[in-house]
C-alpha positions as MATLAB code, in Angstrom:
seq = 'MQITQAEIPEVLILEPRLFGDSRGFFYESFNEQVFRDKTESDARFVQDNHSRSVQNVLRGLHYQIQQPQGKLVRVIQGAVFDVAVDLRRSSSTFMRWMGWELSADNRRQIWIPPGFAHGFLVLSETAEVLYKTTDYYAPQYERTIRWDDPTLAIAWPLESPPILSAKDATGQFSKTAEVYV';
ca = [
     118.250   97.790  110.572;
     117.882  101.511  110.034;
     115.961  103.478  112.652;
     114.630  106.996  112.131;
     113.153  109.188  114.831;
     109.704  110.543  113.957;
     108.512  114.084  114.705;
     107.514  112.826  118.133;
     110.941  111.592  119.271;
     109.791  108.460  121.128;
     108.034  107.125  118.020;
     110.481  105.341  115.735;
     110.424  104.123  112.141;
     112.321  100.868  111.693;
     113.456   99.673  108.277;
     114.951   96.178  108.223;
     117.835   95.171  106.005;
     116.508   93.132  103.089;
     118.397   90.313  101.398;
     116.860   89.518   98.046;
     117.601   87.738   94.801;
     115.698   85.987   92.005;
     114.262   83.484   94.500;
     112.633   86.136   96.699;
     113.806   87.820   99.879;
     114.697   87.375  103.513;
     114.780   89.856  106.362;
     114.892   89.682  110.107;
     111.641   91.305  111.242;
     112.536   91.330  114.927;
     115.651   90.756  116.990;
     115.307   91.657  120.676;
     118.958   92.622  121.151;
     119.093   94.788  118.020;
     115.772   96.427  118.970;
     117.024   97.228  122.482;
     120.408   98.485  121.266;
     119.045  100.668  118.480;
     115.967  102.042  120.248;
     117.480  102.241  123.742;
     114.172  100.784  124.907;
     113.745   98.090  127.503;
     110.357   97.113  126.037;
     109.388   93.491  126.550;
     106.817   92.110  124.138;
     104.200   89.780  125.610;
     101.580   89.418  122.869;
     101.485   89.250  119.068;
      98.336   90.340  117.227;
      97.351   89.782  113.602;
      94.456   91.499  111.842;
      93.118   91.235  108.311;
      90.850   93.941  106.957;
      89.318   94.968  103.654;
      89.852   98.271  101.878;
      88.537  101.382  103.620;
      88.277   99.732  107.047;
      89.406  102.175  109.695;
      90.401  100.677  113.043;
      90.992  102.962  116.000;
      91.991  105.130  117.629;
      92.566  102.581  120.411;
      94.506  102.609  123.676;
      94.357  101.142  127.180;
      94.155  103.686  130.000;
      95.646  101.100  132.384;
      98.104   98.434  131.237;
      99.116  100.747  128.356;
     100.565   98.928  125.387;
     103.614   99.841  123.397;
     103.221   98.496  119.850;
     105.647   97.432  117.153;
     103.486   97.517  114.009;
     104.110   96.157  110.509;
     102.111   95.144  107.441;
     102.742   91.786  105.781;
     100.150   92.062  103.008;
      98.710   95.198  101.441;
      99.045   98.769  102.710;
      97.646  100.928  105.498;
      97.847  104.511  106.672;
      98.979  104.052  110.273;
      98.427  106.735  112.933;
      99.759  107.371  116.444;
      98.375  110.080  118.755;
     100.304  111.248  121.826;
      97.980  111.037  124.852;
     100.585  111.857  127.508;
      99.397  115.096  129.144;
     102.941  115.815  130.416;
     104.425  115.554  126.906;
     105.348  118.573  124.797;
     103.641  116.763  121.905;
     100.378  116.050  123.765;
      97.480  115.509  121.307;
      99.750  115.607  118.249;
      99.331  112.861  115.691;
     101.611  111.351  113.085;
     100.785  109.089  110.180;
     102.740  106.895  107.774;
     102.102  104.422  105.042;
     103.092  100.942  106.116;
     103.038   98.245  103.468;
     104.280   94.814  102.574;
     106.360   96.543   99.898;
     108.120   99.149  102.074;
     108.474   96.727  105.048;
     108.549   99.661  107.466;
     107.738   99.033  111.096;
     106.611  101.648  113.593;
     107.482  101.571  117.281;
     104.702  103.332  119.202;
     105.539  103.447  122.918;
     102.951  103.242  125.708;
     100.954  106.442  126.111;
      99.687  106.700  122.535;
      96.427  105.911  120.778;
      96.803  103.871  117.581;
      94.722  103.326  114.482;
      94.960  102.589  110.789;
      93.065  102.880  107.520;
      93.353  100.097  104.923;
      94.503  101.527  101.575;
      94.749   98.318   99.536;
      92.087   95.750   98.610;
      92.990   93.891  101.810;
      95.738   94.278  104.396;
      97.215   92.111  107.105;
      98.744   93.922  110.061;
     100.977   92.316  112.686;
     101.858   94.031  115.900;
     103.696   93.093  119.043;
     102.479   94.596  122.316;
     104.241   95.291  125.592;
     101.223   94.448  127.734;
      98.263   92.115  127.476;
      94.915   93.103  126.025;
      92.646   94.266  128.853;
      89.179   95.078  127.464;
      88.075   96.721  130.714;
      90.752   99.418  130.182;
      90.339   99.838  126.433;
      89.334  103.285  125.251;
      88.583  104.668  121.797;
      88.945  108.201  120.481;
      86.890  109.036  117.428;
      88.739  108.739  114.149;
      87.146  112.020  112.971;
      87.871  114.023  116.116;
      87.883  117.702  115.055;
      90.549  118.691  117.601;
      92.997  116.108  116.264;
      92.009  116.758  112.622;
      93.812  113.657  111.333;
      94.307  113.848  107.568;
      93.090  110.325  106.759;
      93.530  109.627  103.015;
      89.852  108.740  102.561;
      88.054  108.620   99.229;
      84.720  107.631  100.790;
      83.324  107.192  104.323;
      85.308  104.540  106.230;
      84.011  101.152  107.334;
      83.881  101.235  111.148;
      83.069   98.870  113.987;
      80.323   99.956  116.393;
      83.018  100.657  119.002;
      84.986  102.886  116.647;
      81.871  104.743  115.453;
      80.975  105.693  119.033;
      84.400  106.607  120.423;
      85.012  109.597  122.674;
      86.113  112.994  121.452;
      89.644  113.869  122.561;
      88.389  116.744  124.747;
      86.511  114.293  126.990;
      88.726  111.195  126.630;
      90.762  109.792  129.473;
      94.445  110.449  128.892;
      97.735  109.603  130.571;
      99.414  111.875  133.131;
];
């Protein structure tokens, strides 16, 4: 597995080693010991989530103000533009965002530690996203920052207005959102 540090050092891009031939391919998508050794993280995953969305669906930007979740994100079908926003007030990268294309073809995974908001835009006809989390879903602590927040100015690769849930359409602006210390 190759691991690359993103512009925000705690966010990591993981690229698994692929074994392929005329029959197809095999790769190890997660190995706890390799993850710990290569990321120097003691993250413990407690929940796996799987979403399927159609093209132009934008999910996020989501986070939990208590029970914050670290996420290991990958796409098993289709492609998404995946975004992480640093919400740690004490961080030198506070309110900076980063985005990447994750796809079934590139097999990239993103490690987003606790303290970040997360979202994605579906680029393909459909996409299936899998992500492991370091804490359980706690709806009472869930918060949403607007995808079109002018302070963040995320460069979503949109060709038309996104398809949003009611929750995502009415998220907070970053200036008034609860953030981490």
